[in-house]
ZAGUVEX-914378 format. One record per residue (C-alpha): residue number from 1; chain; x, y, z. Coordinates in pm, 1 decimal, padded with zeros to 6 digits. Layout:
% ZAGUVEX-914378
+--------+------+----------+----------+----------+
| drenvo | dogu |       xx |       yy |       zz |
+--------+------+----------+----------+----------+
|    NUM |    A |        X |        Y |        Z |
...
+--------+------+----------+----------+----------+
END
This chain:
% ZAGUVEX-914378
+--------+------+----------+----------+----------+
| drenvo | dogu |       xx |       yy |       zz |
+--------+------+----------+----------+----------+
|      1 |    A |  01690.9 |  00672.4 |  01075.8 |
|      2 |    A |  01406.0 |  00914.8 |  01139.0 |
|      3 |    A |  01092.2 |  00903.4 |  00928.2 |
|      4 |    A |  00792.7 |  01133.4 |  00901.0 |
|      5 |    A |  00442.7 |  01054.4 |  00776.1 |
|      6 |    A |  00305.7 |  01329.0 |  00553.2 |
|      7 |    A |  00049.9 |  01379.2 |  00275.5 |
|      8 |    A |  00136.6 |  01318.6 | -00089.0 |
|      9 |    A |  00278.0 |  01603.5 | -00296.7 |
|     10 |    A |  00274.8 |  01613.1 | -00676.7 |
|     11 |    A |  00652.5 |  01584.2 | -00689.5 |
|     12 |    A |  00630.7 |  01247.0 | -00504.8 |
|     13 |    A |  00467.6 |  01068.9 | -00799.8 |
|     14 |    A |  00783.9 |  00943.4 | -00972.0 |
|     15 |    A |  00937.9 |  00824.9 | -00645.3 |
|     16 |    A |  00620.0 |  00641.0 | -00541.3 |
|     17 |    A |  00593.9 |  00469.0 | -00877.9 |
|     18 |    A |  00958.5 |  00362.5 | -00862.7 |
|     19 |    A |  00941.0 |  00240.6 | -00503.3 |
|     20 |    A |  00627.1 |  00034.6 | -00570.9 |
|     21 |    A |  00793.3 | -00135.6 | -00865.6 |
|     22 |    A |  01108.9 | -00197.4 | -00660.2 |
|     23 |    A |  00896.9 | -00352.2 | -00383.6 |
|     24 |    A |  00715.3 | -00578.7 | -00629.3 |
|     25 |    A |  01036.4 | -00695.1 | -00796.4 |
|     26 |    A |  01267.5 | -00714.7 | -00492.4 |
|     27 |    A |  01038.9 | -00810.3 | -00203.0 |
|     28 |    A |  00773.9 | -00999.2 | -00399.6 |
|     29 |    A |  00991.4 | -01306.4 | -00467.6 |
|     30 |    A |  00979.8 | -01387.2 | -00094.4 |
|     31 |    A |  00621.5 | -01509.0 | -00145.2 |
|     32 |    A |  00544.3 | -01519.0 | -00517.2 |
|     33 |    A |  00685.2 | -01695.6 | -00823.4 |
|     34 |    A |  00875.4 | -01521.3 | -01102.3 |
|     35 |    A |  00570.0 | -01546.8 | -01330.2 |
|     36 |    A |  00349.0 | -01391.9 | -01061.3 |
|     37 |    A |  00597.9 | -01107.7 | -01004.6 |
|     38 |    A |  00616.8 | -01033.1 | -01376.7 |
|     39 |    A |  00236.7 | -01029.8 | -01410.1 |
|     40 |    A |  00204.2 | -00802.2 | -01104.9 |
|     41 |    A |  00477.5 | -00566.4 | -01228.9 |
|     42 |    A |  00326.2 | -00553.7 | -01579.3 |
|     43 |    A |  00002.1 | -00405.6 | -01446.0 |
|     44 |    A |  00184.4 | -00148.5 | -01233.5 |
|     45 |    A |  00068.6 |  00208.9 | -01294.9 |
|     46 |    A |  00304.6 |  00493.7 | -01369.7 |
|     47 |    A |  00341.1 |  00828.4 | -01189.3 |
|     48 |    A |  00032.4 |  00993.1 | -01339.2 |
|     49 |    A | -00191.2 |  00747.4 | -01153.8 |
|     50 |    A | -00101.5 |  00906.6 | -00819.1 |
|     51 |    A | -00199.8 |  01257.5 | -00924.6 |
|     52 |    A | -00520.0 |  01127.4 | -01084.0 |
|     53 |    A | -00619.7 |  00927.8 | -00776.9 |
|     54 |    A | -00568.4 |  01229.3 | -00547.2 |
|     55 |    A | -00773.9 |  01444.4 | -00786.7 |
|     56 |    A | -01048.4 |  01180.1 | -00758.2 |
|     57 |    A | -01049.6 |  01210.2 | -00378.5 |
|     58 |    A | -00796.7 |  00951.2 | -00262.6 |
|     59 |    A | -00554.9 |  01033.3 |  00017.5 |
|     60 |    A | -00195.9 |  00915.5 | -00010.6 |
|     61 |    A |  00009.5 |  00895.3 |  00307.4 |
|     62 |    A |  00385.3 |  00906.3 |  00249.0 |
|     63 |    A |  00661.6 |  00791.6 |  00482.7 |
|     64 |    A |  00962.3 |  01012.4 |  00409.5 |
|     65 |    A |  01319.7 |  00976.1 |  00529.3 |
|     66 |    A |  01529.0 |  01249.8 |  00692.9 |
|     67 |    A |  01592.7 |  01406.6 |  00349.7 |
|     68 |    A |  01214.9 |  01404.0 |  00281.6 |
|     69 |    A |  01246.8 |  01128.9 |  00018.9 |
|     70 |    A |  00946.3 |  00894.0 | -00001.8 |
|     71 |    A |  01030.2 |  00542.7 |  00120.4 |
|     72 |    A |  00680.1 |  00395.8 |  00170.3 |
|     73 |    A |  00318.6 |  00490.8 |  00109.1 |
|     74 |    A | -00045.3 |  00395.0 |  00154.6 |
|     75 |    A | -00331.4 |  00499.4 | -00074.5 |
|     76 |    A | -00673.9 |  00535.1 |  00089.4 |
|     77 |    A | -00985.8 |  00577.0 | -00123.8 |
|     78 |    A | -01279.5 |  00788.1 |  00003.5 |
|     79 |    A | -01489.7 |  00476.3 |  00075.0 |
|     80 |    A | -01229.4 |  00328.2 |  00312.3 |
|     81 |    A | -01058.6 |  00098.5 |  00062.2 |
|     82 |    A | -00682.3 |  00083.8 |  00108.8 |
|     83 |    A | -00576.4 |  00028.0 | -00249.0 |
|     84 |    A | -00199.1 |  00029.3 | -00207.0 |
|     85 |    A |  00062.0 | -00018.7 |  00063.5 |
|     86 |    A |  00423.2 | -00033.6 | -00051.0 |
|     87 |    A |  00760.1 | -00010.8 |  00123.8 |
|     88 |    A |  01087.7 |  00045.8 | -00058.0 |
|     89 |    A |  01305.0 | -00266.5 | -00013.9 |
|     90 |    A |  01574.5 | -00064.7 |  00167.7 |
|     91 |    A |  01324.6 |  00052.3 |  00430.8 |
|     92 |    A |  01137.6 | -00261.2 |  00538.9 |
|     93 |    A |  01093.7 | -00396.1 |  00892.5 |
|     94 |    A |  01093.8 | -00050.9 |  01051.0 |
|     95 |    A |  00724.0 | -00024.0 |  01131.7 |
|     96 |    A |  00649.9 |  00215.0 |  00846.2 |
|     97 |    A |  00360.6 |  00011.2 |  00705.8 |
|     98 |    A |  00181.8 |  00008.8 |  01041.2 |
|     99 |    A |  00247.7 |  00382.7 |  01088.0 |
|    100 |    A |  00097.4 |  00450.0 |  00744.9 |
|    101 |    A | -00205.0 |  00232.7 |  00824.0 |
|    102 |    A | -00258.1 |  00417.4 |  01152.1 |
|    103 |    A | -00239.6 |  00752.7 |  00971.2 |
|    104 |    A | -00499.6 |  00627.0 |  00722.4 |
|    105 |    A | -00716.7 |  00502.5 |  01009.3 |
|    106 |    A | -00705.2 |  00840.0 |  01185.0 |
|    107 |    A | -00794.6 |  01019.3 |  00862.6 |
|    108 |    A | -01079.5 |  00775.6 |  00794.0 |
|    109 |    A | -01223.5 |  00806.8 |  01145.1 |
|    110 |    A | -01202.6 |  01186.9 |  01127.9 |
|    111 |    A | -01401.7 |  01168.7 |  00804.0 |
|    112 |    A | -01679.8 |  00951.7 |  00944.3 |
|    113 |    A | -01574.5 |  00614.0 |  00806.3 |
|    114 |    A | -01641.5 |  00312.0 |  01025.8 |
|    115 |    A | -01458.5 |  00046.7 |  00822.8 |
|    116 |    A | -01133.7 |  00013.3 |  00630.0 |
|    117 |    A | -01079.1 | -00273.5 |  00387.7 |
|    118 |    A | -00814.9 | -00401.5 |  00149.1 |
|    119 |    A | -00686.2 | -00687.2 | -00059.9 |
|    120 |    A | -00346.4 | -00755.3 |  00097.0 |
|    121 |    A | -00063.9 | -00943.5 | -00067.5 |
|    122 |    A |  00097.2 | -01234.2 |  00113.0 |
|    123 |    A |  00376.7 | -00995.1 |  00211.3 |
|    124 |    A |  00152.9 | -00708.9 |  00329.4 |
|    125 |    A | -00080.6 | -00930.9 |  00530.4 |
|    126 |    A |  00136.5 | -00933.7 |  00847.8 |
|    127 |    A |  00151.0 | -00551.7 |  00857.3 |
|    128 |    A | -00226.3 | -00530.0 |  00823.2 |
|    129 |    A | -00266.4 | -00788.7 |  01099.9 |
|    130 |    A | -00031.5 | -00592.1 |  01328.3 |
|    131 |    A | -00251.9 | -00287.5 |  01264.5 |
|    132 |    A | -00562.2 | -00481.6 |  01373.4 |
|    133 |    A | -00705.3 | -00598.3 |  01041.0 |
|    134 |    A | -00879.6 | -00935.4 |  01017.3 |
|    135 |    A | -00866.7 | -01171.9 |  00721.5 |
|    136 |    A | -01209.4 | -01217.2 |  00566.3 |
|    137 |    A | -01097.9 | -01465.6 |  00302.0 |
|    138 |    A | -00814.5 | -01570.6 |  00075.4 |
|    139 |    A | -00877.6 | -01455.0 | -00281.1 |
|    140 |    A | -00745.5 | -01661.0 | -00571.4 |
|    141 |    A | -00737.8 | -01462.5 | -00893.9 |
|    142 |    A | -00546.3 | -01421.0 | -01217.5 |
|    143 |    A | -00337.1 | -01128.3 | -01331.4 |
|    144 |    A | -00255.4 | -01143.4 | -01699.9 |
|    145 |    A | -00361.4 | -01508.2 | -01697.6 |
|    146 |    A | -00123.9 | -01594.4 | -01411.5 |
|    147 |    A | -00279.4 | -01738.8 | -01092.7 |
|    148 |    A | -00198.7 | -01537.2 | -00779.1 |
|    149 |    A | -00363.4 | -01480.9 | -00442.5 |
|    150 |    A | -00421.8 | -01210.5 | -00186.1 |
|    151 |    A | -00637.8 | -01163.1 |  00121.7 |
|    152 |    A | -00957.1 | -00965.3 |  00167.0 |
|    153 |    A | -00908.6 | -00793.5 |  00504.0 |
|    154 |    A | -01095.5 | -00534.9 |  00706.7 |
|    155 |    A | -01080.5 | -00330.2 |  01022.3 |
|    156 |    A | -01382.8 | -00186.5 |  01199.1 |
|    157 |    A | -01332.0 |  00163.0 |  01337.2 |
|    158 |    A | -01646.9 |  00180.7 |  01552.3 |
+--------+------+----------+----------+----------+
END
């Protein structure tokens, strides 16, 4: 199947919200407990968040299928923070996450940033590593009182 990386459009918001929730609920159990998945899903933002974040200066890169339906996305904040990277469960293991990260990297470099950073889930960590990110540290935190972990990671662009 052919995919294209393109910028976010307002009409993508519902699809991105739905695919993120599907990823959390369907892919998440490969690395996280049921309680962790429920806590993560409970703090998931709805479609309006995407429009608001773009209005605030974030860039959202969308991987779309041949029918131009969003199947994965990455959200890059103006300071180089990659806040979100989600793949729909039906479109994993196709290199889309790395393609999205490379698109974000190109955009960041073209805008004078010298560093990208993120807090990657256990499941996203391998994609970030394939794209050249290094783990800074494991982060143990709580979401809704439920212990969970992720990884502080970064990539230098200089």
